SETI-713802 format. One line per 8 residues: number of its first residue (from 1); their letters; for each residue x, y, z of C-alpha. Coordinates in steps of 0.5 Angstrom, whole numbers, plus 500, padded with zeros to 3 digits. Layout:
# residues N
NUM> a> X,Y,Z  ... .
END
This chain:
# residues 798
1> mrrralga> 516,396,712  520,402,714  517,408,718  520,415,721  523,414,727  519,416,734  524,421,735  522,425,729 .
9> wvigscsm> 522,431,734  529,432,732  530,436,726  535,438,722  538,444,721  536,448,715  540,447,709  540,448,701 .
17> giglafaa> 541,443,696  541,444,689  540,439,684  539,437,676  536,431,673  534,429,666  528,425,665  531,418,662 .
25> epvtpapa> 524,415,663  518,418,666  519,420,674  515,424,679  520,430,680  521,432,687  518,439,688  523,445,689 .
33> tpapvala> 520,446,696  517,440,699  511,440,703  512,439,711  513,431,712  508,428,718  513,427,723  509,422,727 .
41> pvnvtttp> 511,415,724  506,409,724  511,403,726  519,403,728  524,398,729  528,397,735  532,391,733  538,390,728 .
49> lvgpgiea> 533,387,723  528,391,720  521,387,721  514,389,721  516,394,727  512,397,733  508,403,734  513,409,736 .
57> dkvpanlt> 509,411,742  510,404,745  517,404,745  520,406,752  526,409,750  528,415,745  529,413,738  531,418,733 .
65> gvtkedls> 531,417,725  534,421,719  532,420,712  535,420,705  533,427,704  536,429,711  543,427,708  542,430,702 .
73> ergapdlt> 539,437,704  545,441,704  547,438,697  552,432,697  550,427,702  553,427,709  553,422,714  557,424,720 .
81> gtlerrvp> 555,432,719  547,430,719  548,426,725  551,432,729  546,437,726  540,432,727  541,429,734  541,433,740 .
89> svnlnaaq> 546,429,744  551,427,738  557,431,737  564,430,733  571,430,736  576,431,730  581,428,734  585,425,728 .
97> nnpfqpdl> 584,432,724  580,428,718  573,430,717  572,423,715  575,420,721  571,423,727  569,420,733  562,420,734 .
105> qfrgftas> 559,421,741  552,420,743  550,421,750  558,421,752  559,415,749  564,414,742  564,410,736  571,412,733 .
113> plvgnaqg> 575,409,728  582,409,733  583,402,736  584,404,743  578,408,744  573,406,749  567,404,744  561,405,747 .
121> laayqngv> 556,405,741  554,399,736  554,400,729  549,396,724  549,396,716  543,393,714  543,389,720  550,387,720 .
129> rvnevfgd> 554,389,726  560,393,723  564,394,729  570,391,726  572,385,730  579,387,732  578,393,737  571,394,736 .
137> tvnldlip> 572,400,732  567,404,727  569,406,720  564,410,717  568,412,711  567,405,708  559,407,707  558,411,701 .
145> diaindmd> 553,416,704  549,417,697  547,409,698  543,410,705  536,410,705  535,412,713  538,411,719  536,411,727 .
153> vvsntpaf> 540,413,733  537,408,738  539,409,746  541,404,750  537,397,748  540,390,749  537,387,742  544,391,739 .
161> glnalgga> 548,386,743  555,388,745  558,395,746  551,398,746  553,402,752  550,409,750  546,406,744  546,404,737 .
169> lsirmkdg> 547,407,730  542,403,725  544,404,718  539,401,712  541,402,705  537,403,699  535,398,694  532,398,687 .
177> ftsqggql> 524,397,690  525,403,694  530,408,690  528,408,683  531,412,678  538,416,677  542,421,681  549,425,679 .
185> vfqggsfg> 551,429,684  558,433,683  561,438,689  567,442,689  570,447,693  575,449,699  581,446,700  582,442,694 .
193> rvqgafey> 575,438,695  573,435,688  567,430,689  562,426,685  557,421,687  552,417,683  546,412,684  541,408,680 .
201> grqignva> 535,404,681  530,400,677  525,395,678  523,390,672  517,386,675  519,382,681  526,384,680  530,390,682 .
209> gyvagqll> 537,393,682  541,398,685  548,401,684  551,407,688  558,410,688  562,416,691  569,419,689  572,424,693 .
217> hedgwreh> 579,427,694  581,433,697  588,436,700  586,438,706  586,444,710  592,442,714  599,442,711  600,435,709 .
225> spttlrqf> 593,432,710  591,429,703  584,424,703  582,420,697  575,416,698  573,411,693  566,407,695  561,403,692 .
233> ygdigvrg> 555,399,694  550,395,689  544,391,691  540,386,687  533,384,690  527,379,688  520,380,691  515,374,691 .
241> srgqlnvn> 508,374,694  510,372,701  517,375,701  523,378,699  531,376,698  536,381,697  544,380,695  549,387,696 .
249> ltaadnsl> 556,388,696  559,394,700  567,396,697  571,401,699  579,403,698  580,410,702  587,413,704  585,418,710 .
257> tgngpapi> 591,423,713  589,426,719  596,428,723  593,429,730  593,434,735  598,440,735  601,444,740  597,450,742 .
265> qlveaars> 602,455,741  604,452,734  596,453,732  596,460,735  602,461,730  598,458,724  592,453,725  594,449,719 .
273> hvftypdn> 601,447,722  602,440,724  606,437,729  609,431,726  607,427,720  605,423,716  599,420,720  596,416,714 .
281> trnrlvmp> 591,410,715  589,406,708  582,403,709  579,397,704  573,393,705  569,388,701  563,386,704  558,381,701 .
289> tvradyqv> 551,380,705  544,377,703  538,379,707  531,375,707  524,377,709  519,372,709  511,372,711  509,365,714 .
297> sdtlslqg> 502,367,716  498,374,717  501,374,724  508,371,723  514,373,719  521,372,719  528,376,717  535,374,716 .
305> taylrhye> 541,376,714  548,373,713  555,376,711  562,376,709  567,382,711  574,382,709  577,389,712  584,391,711 .
313> rktlngdt> 587,397,715  595,400,714  597,406,718  603,409,718  604,414,724  611,419,724  612,421,731  618,423,736 .
321> vdaesctv> 622,418,740  626,419,746  632,416,743  638,419,745  645,418,746  646,414,753  649,418,758  655,415,762 .
329> tdrnrdgi> 654,416,770  656,412,776  661,408,772  666,408,778  660,406,783  659,399,786  652,396,788  649,399,781 .
337> ddrtrert> 644,394,777  647,390,771  643,394,766  646,401,769  653,397,768  652,395,761  650,402,759  656,404,763 .
345> alrtgqlc> 660,400,759  657,402,753  659,409,754  656,414,749  656,410,743  649,407,744  642,410,744  638,409,750 .
353> lndtgpil> 631,411,751  632,417,754  639,419,755  639,414,762  634,409,760  635,402,757  639,401,751  635,401,744 .
361> ydsqgrpi> 636,394,741  635,392,733  631,386,730  637,382,730  638,383,737  644,388,737  645,395,741  643,401,736 .
369> adflndar> 649,405,735  648,413,736  647,415,729  643,422,731  649,426,731  645,431,735  639,430,731  632,429,734 .
377> ggvlnrtn> 630,422,734  624,420,730  620,414,729  615,410,724  610,406,727  607,401,722  601,397,723  598,392,718 .
385> tqstsggg> 591,389,720  587,384,716  580,381,718  576,377,715  569,375,719  562,372,718  556,371,720  549,372,721 .
393> tlqgtlee> 542,374,724  535,370,724  529,373,727  522,372,728  516,377,729  509,375,732  503,379,732  498,376,735 .
401> plfghrnf> 493,377,741  495,375,748  489,374,753  485,378,748  490,384,748  495,386,743  501,383,743  508,384,739 .
409> lvvgasld> 514,379,740  521,379,737  526,373,738  532,373,734  539,370,735  546,372,732  553,369,731  559,373,729 .
417> ygvtrfna> 566,370,727  572,373,726  579,372,724  585,378,725  592,378,723  595,384,726  603,386,725  606,392,727 .
425> sselgtlt> 613,395,728  617,401,730  623,404,725  628,409,727  630,415,724  631,422,724  626,428,725  627,433,719 .
433> pdrtvdpv> 626,440,720  619,440,718  618,434,723  617,428,719  622,422,719  627,420,715  628,413,716  635,409,717 .
441> gliiaqpd> 632,402,716  633,400,724  627,396,727  627,397,735  626,390,738  628,391,745  629,384,749  624,385,755 .
449> geiapvsi> 619,386,749  617,393,751  618,396,744  618,390,739  615,388,733  609,384,734  605,379,729  599,376,733 .
457> ratntyig> 593,372,730  586,374,734  579,370,733  573,373,736  566,369,736  560,373,739  554,369,740  547,372,742 .
465> aylsdtfn> 540,371,743  534,376,744  527,377,745  523,383,746  515,383,748  510,389,748  504,387,751  498,392,751 .
473> vtdalalt> 494,392,757  490,398,754  490,402,748  493,407,752  498,403,756  504,398,754  509,394,757  515,392,754 .
481> aggrlnva> 520,386,757  526,382,754  533,382,754  539,379,750  544,374,752  551,375,750  557,370,750  564,372,747 .
489> ristedkl> 570,368,746  576,372,744  583,368,743  590,371,741  596,367,738  603,370,738  606,368,731  613,371,734 .
497> gsalngtn> 613,367,740  608,365,746  608,371,750  601,374,747  597,367,747  591,367,751  583,366,751  578,370,755 .
505> tytrfnpa> 570,368,755  565,373,757  558,371,758  552,376,760  545,376,760  542,384,759  535,385,761  530,391,759 .
513> agvtyqld> 523,393,761  519,399,760  512,402,760  509,407,755  503,411,757  498,415,752  496,421,756  492,425,750 .
521> kglssyfg> 491,425,743  499,426,740  502,426,747  505,420,750  510,418,756  515,413,757  520,410,762  525,404,761 .
529> ysesnrvp> 531,401,764  536,397,760  542,393,761  548,393,756  555,390,756  562,390,752  567,386,753  575,387,752 .
537> taaelsca> 578,387,745  584,383,743  588,390,743  586,391,750  587,384,753  594,385,750  595,391,753  594,392,761 .
545> dparpctl> 600,392,764  603,399,767  610,396,767  610,394,760  606,399,756  604,399,749  604,404,744  598,408,742 .
553> tnfflsdp> 598,405,735  597,398,738  603,394,740  601,389,744  604,385,751  601,379,754  597,381,760  592,379,765 .
561> plkqvvgr> 585,379,763  580,385,764  573,385,766  567,386,762  564,393,762  557,393,764  552,399,763  545,400,767 .
569> tweaglrg> 541,405,764  534,409,766  531,414,762  524,417,762  521,422,758  515,426,754  514,426,747  508,430,742 .
577> tdapaleg> 506,432,735  501,437,733  497,442,737  490,445,736  493,452,737  497,451,731  492,449,726  495,448,719 .
585> lrfswnag> 502,447,722  507,441,723  509,441,730  513,436,734  517,435,740  521,431,745  524,432,753  527,427,756 .
593> lfrtdlsn> 532,425,762  537,419,762  542,416,766  547,411,765  552,408,770  558,403,768  562,399,772  569,396,771 .
601> dilnvasg> 570,402,765  576,400,761  580,406,760  587,407,756  591,411,760  598,414,758  604,411,761  611,414,764 .
609> vrgrgyfl> 614,413,756  612,418,752  607,415,746  605,409,750  600,407,754  595,401,757  589,399,759  585,398,766 .
617> nagdtrrq> 579,397,769  578,404,772  572,403,776  565,407,775  563,412,771  557,415,769  553,419,763  547,423,765 .
625> gieagtkl> 543,428,762  537,431,759  535,431,751  530,436,749  527,439,742  522,441,738  520,443,731  515,447,727 .
633> agkgwsvy> 514,447,720  509,451,715  508,452,708  515,453,705  519,454,712  521,450,718  525,452,724  528,447,730 .
641> vqyayiea> 531,448,737  535,442,740  538,442,747  542,437,751  546,437,757  551,431,758  554,430,765  560,425,764 .
649> tfesdlvl> 563,423,770  568,419,774  565,415,780  571,412,783  577,415,785  583,413,781  591,415,780  592,416,772 .
657> nspdnpnr> 599,417,769  599,423,765  606,424,764  606,431,760  600,434,764  604,440,767  600,439,774  602,432,775 .
665> dratgtvr> 606,429,781  613,430,779  615,424,782  611,420,779  608,423,773  601,421,775  594,425,776  589,424,781 .
673> ahsgdslp> 581,423,778  576,424,784  569,422,784  565,427,780  571,429,776  569,430,769  570,425,763  575,428,758 .
681> gvpahrfk> 572,430,751  565,431,753  562,438,752  556,439,757  552,443,753  549,442,746  545,447,743  543,447,736 .
689> lggsysvt> 538,452,732  536,452,724  531,452,719  529,453,712  525,458,708  523,458,701  524,465,698  520,463,691 .
697> eswtvgsa> 518,456,689  525,455,686  530,458,691  530,456,698  535,458,704  537,455,710  542,456,716  544,452,722 .
705> ltaysgqt> 547,454,729  551,449,733  554,451,740  558,447,745  561,448,752  568,447,753  571,440,755  577,438,760 .
713> ytgdpsgs> 583,435,756  584,428,756  589,427,761  587,432,766  580,429,769  580,434,775  581,440,770  586,443,773 .
721> vgkvggya> 589,446,767  583,449,764  578,447,758  578,446,751  574,452,749  567,452,748  564,454,741  559,456,736 .
729> tldlntsy> 559,455,729  554,458,724  553,455,717  549,457,711  546,454,705  542,455,699  539,451,693  536,453,686 .
737> qvtnniql> 531,449,682  533,450,675  529,445,672  525,439,675  531,435,674  537,440,675  539,443,682  544,448,684 .
745> fglvqnvt> 547,448,691  552,452,695  554,451,703  558,455,707  561,452,713  563,456,719  561,463,716  564,467,722 .
753> nahyatfg> 571,463,721  571,462,728  577,459,731  576,453,736  578,446,737  574,440,738  579,436,742  585,437,747 .
761> tfggvrei> 591,433,750  598,434,752  605,432,749  612,434,749  614,440,746  620,443,750  625,438,746  622,439,739 .
769> plaeapga> 625,446,737  618,449,733  621,454,727  614,456,727  613,458,734  620,459,737  620,458,745  614,454,745 .
777> tdprfisa> 613,450,752  606,449,753  604,442,753  597,443,751  595,440,744  589,441,741  585,439,734  584,445,731 .
785> appravyg> 577,445,727  577,448,720  576,455,717  571,458,713  569,453,708  565,454,701  562,449,697  558,448,691 .
793> gvrvtf> 555,443,686  550,441,682  545,435,682  542,431,676  536,427,677  533,422,672 .
END
């Protein structure tokens, strides 16, 4: 039932994998140089569950597919890297400086592992929504890449429910019916990376099993930045004459260290330097799932999925804190407020938030004595998130003529319920010379709750119902209409009091409509309109008061509710395959326009207290642009070119806090965003060029060039400070087929050793002496990208 996606003109960069295999039982070995694959599929799926599907040329939207061959074309399977190479509107922002925790952007919308980032993409694995129930984050590190069968990047489509403002990522995993035989992949190389992955599938009669896993460790290219991945996926399936039932399990236990952006002058001294550390995330997952597909009749089929998901996340973040000995001022003046009198009475024996800020208190309600002795204060922010969720989706597909014309109807309903227990605290300490934190056992607990331990219980209930009908007016003309009803209920319960208690309910119906027309053989056009929404998360709802900001590691306060975000998308385009003038070659292309307008967009803005911020409905924003690409393939060679232009802008005038921006209003610490100013972190131009060539039947070489224009710094909507510079990188790869079952592969990333960054923001650097960059005062912080890296490995298939 699975097919190649309609946007298959998006062709991945050339790559060279090298593999090994022992034949444990007769299998048909893959040729060293695969023949060109037909890029125009028969059917595509545009809903979370895989059903019979619809003809690609009948879909009034852009849909780009990636296969398991694409994932492994450069050696070890690579989910995020393949998406960046294969999809023109995708780019990765390494805000955390960990290669397995990138922000995945599509059309200027983000799927991020960081709570607090605006999540504008829905993510699905085997029809299960895997945006975490607390914060709607997306943790792609939990999925073993080797177990992925294929995936689609779908533009704005209501059927995928909440967060599909920019679109959805739909991942389908392998099973024993579709993936038989085994594979071992070993890879090692730069930065101490050692990686091993395996898979094995087998079918015996009507029963099939599949198992896969991956282990990876690397020291990281930056200081104090190790990462360890442990991932597993298994599936057992039973197939009958009318249907199929699969039970599978996804599990992971990962430790990821990404020490975030660093001052630009520190990076100039050595790109491997970090500002403060550690910044570690421990992700654990256990998710069993049941999938079923049943053919009721020749025209009616049912699909269903049910799941349980237990996710744990622990973070440890070492950072600076503006804690100083309280300054004695105005002690002889009348008319001062009680807080100042209290500070005056305590003189300099206590710690304050800044030298003149409020006195800091510990968890016992006592003022914290000054223990710094002229040292710089530090803080260890800890969070612990445990989420248990469950639910399912039931879908029916009917292919039956209507009024004598072909008609394709899909109807579905879903329920997702989750419970989260979240705890957080801040422990004071001193900042060591290498800028880690030596804790002293004092937990900050301000009486007004501005900084205090948090313990909440959050529940999320999401209900959805969707339908989509495609009616063929003629063989060339097809009309599509449908929509989805989303109902979301979010509740928080304060386990340390009552300040965080609250319940919010959101309801919205998102319509969709479109038309496709086949202009000629191999040439079609499309035009579509759709709406989508995302609701505020528990994290955002609990942190929406500028007078009581929260830390960026998610300490929450009780605040008024936020409005839901609504997206409205228009898109139109042309797509084609083959050409009479290119006989004997495979040719595909696509060109389209899109615009998505968001109302009541939610932004996380910085407060006047360093390291803290709050969420607000920021008015309107817009993402619009162009996507285009083409691929030409012949015997033993292929080449592709892709280009995307994305204009992401504020559409409302705003006043935003940005206390470290050098061009801020000095009195208020704010900056102004005007309608038309660029949204931060979104490069406008993306260009991708690549190809592969078979030198011999056994030896293949390939390359991939990616180039991006500059982006504005987060906290500088007008771009007054300049931009994070644009960049271009070149990768080379090769593979050599030793035998039918053994392949060697090599990959060089960033061949030219380009120095560039993928993210920029501002931070306080003046108060922190940097031995590596004496006298550093530039408040710009950047996430530097890795230098040249070399990897090699072997693949064994059996």
